[in-house]
N, C-alpha and C positions, 0 to 999 in steps of 0.2 A: 660329349654332351652331358651336362649336369643340370639338375633342377632341384632347388631347395624348397621343399613344401612348407617349411617353417616361415620363410620370408618372401617366397615367390620369385626369387632370383633365378633366371634361366640363363645358362652360360653354354654356348656352343662354339665349336671351332670347325671351320671347313676350309678346304683348299680351293681358291678361286681359279676357275678355268675360263678364260675369256672367249674360248671357242664355243662354249655352251651359251645359247641365246636365251634360254629360259631362266627365270629368277630362282633363287634359293627360297624355299617356303618353310617357315617355322609355324608349328601349331602351338598355341598358347590358350589356356583356359580363361577366357574373359570373365565368365560367371564366377569362378571360384578364386582366382588369383589377381585379376586385373579389372575389377568392376569400375574403377575410376580412371582407367587408361593405363598406359605404360610409357616408359622412356626407354629408347633403344640407343645403346652406345656401341661403337665398333672400334676395334684395334687391329693394327697390322701385326705381323709375326714378331716384330721387335717391341711390341707393347705400346706403341705410339697410337694415340687416337686418330682415327681417320677424319679427314676434313669433310664438311658438309657437301662439297662438290664431288666427293669420291664415291658416294653411295646415295641411294634413295630407299626409304622404307615406305611401302604401300600397304594400307589396310584394305584387304580385299572386300569389296562391297557385299558379295553374296556369301562370304565365308568369314564371319565375325571373329573366329578364332585363329585365322591365318594371317601371318605377316609375310609379305613378299620383300625380299632383299634384292635390290638391283645395284650391282657394282657398276659405276660409271667411269672408273679409271682403269683402263686396260693395263697400265703400268703395274697393277697389283697382281697380274696373271702369275699363277704358280705359288703365290704366297698363302700361308695359313692365316686366315682372318678369324678373329674372335668377335662374337656378338653377345652382348649382355642385354637382357630384357628385364627391366626393373619396374615394379609396380609403383603407380602414382598414389600418393596418400590423399 
C-alpha cells in the first residue's frame, strides 16, 4: 500500500478471496485529499483494467472516509488486485 501526500494518489494491492463475504474497506481522507470526490480505478494482476461489471465501489453512508470494494466476479479469486484512488479536481 502506498499513499502520495503530494498528489493524493492512493495505491493498494490485495489478494481477492471469493470465500470472504465482507468487502475490502479502504480509509481515505475526504477532508484533506478528496474534498471534490475521488475516482477509483482497479486492475488485475496482469495490469489490465477491471470492467465495471467485475467490481462495485460503495461510499459508506455513515463513514465518509471509507470506501467499500465489492468484487462481483468470482473468476478473480486468488488474483492480486490493484486499486488506485485518485482525487477529482
